[in-house]
Legacy VTK file of the C-alpha trace (Angstrom):
# vtk DataFile Version 3.0
C-alpha trace
ASCII
DATASET POLYDATA
POINTS 67 float
-71.440 -67.044 133.611
-73.484 -63.879 133.214
-76.925 -63.618 134.765
-79.860 -63.256 132.413
-82.522 -60.623 133.068
-84.918 -63.409 134.059
-82.432 -64.922 136.536
-81.766 -61.502 138.064
-85.482 -60.754 138.463
-86.104 -64.165 140.050
-83.571 -63.677 142.873
-85.684 -63.842 146.022
-84.737 -62.757 149.550
-83.796 -65.409 152.080
-83.366 -65.199 155.851
-79.656 -64.391 155.393
-77.834 -62.185 152.890
-76.364 -64.040 149.907
-74.358 -63.102 146.811
-74.590 -64.240 143.197
-71.751 -63.738 140.698
-72.416 -62.165 137.304
-68.895 -62.590 135.929
-65.758 -60.480 135.700
-65.826 -59.716 139.424
-69.343 -58.239 139.299
-71.665 -59.593 142.000
-75.123 -58.867 143.329
-75.906 -59.135 147.037
-79.525 -60.006 147.899
-80.541 -58.716 151.314
-83.271 -60.241 153.528
-85.494 -57.183 152.918
-85.406 -57.833 149.146
-82.933 -55.135 148.087
-80.310 -56.075 145.466
-76.961 -54.306 145.845
-74.319 -54.513 143.103
-70.602 -54.605 143.879
-67.362 -55.213 141.995
-64.521 -57.271 143.474
-61.057 -56.460 142.130
-57.379 -56.678 143.061
-54.687 -54.033 143.332
-51.372 -55.667 143.981
-52.022 -58.337 146.575
-55.046 -56.634 148.149
-58.593 -57.521 147.266
-60.974 -54.562 147.145
-64.712 -54.072 146.796
-66.477 -51.192 145.043
-70.223 -50.904 145.678
-72.552 -49.523 143.002
-75.751 -49.700 145.060
-79.301 -50.499 143.968
-79.157 -50.172 140.196
-80.389 -52.252 137.275
-78.543 -55.181 135.741
-77.785 -53.161 132.596
-76.482 -50.155 134.557
-74.238 -52.366 136.721
-72.631 -53.949 133.650
-72.186 -50.529 132.025
-70.500 -49.078 135.126
-68.192 -52.083 135.364
-66.840 -51.304 131.899
-66.154 -47.617 132.601
LINES 1 68
67 0 1 2 3 4 5 6 7 8 9 10 11 12 13 14 15 16 17 18 19 20 21 22 23 24 25 26 27 28 29 30 31 32 33 34 35 36 37 38 39 40 41 42 43 44 45 46 47 48 49 50 51 52 53 54 55 56 57 58 59 60 61 62 63 64 65 66
């Protein structure tokens, strides 16, 4: 299920890093210092890979996933 803008903005830092799925392999990692890093999990053959977008907005992360 896709995150809403409100849900994304309400993600608060915890003592440990945690990830929240947005759907389609797109995830956001919330770091203890409050930064939100976007990454895409995908498969090539039998290997799972991760592509990191960095600190960008929710809209930009979804746009980059499609291109």
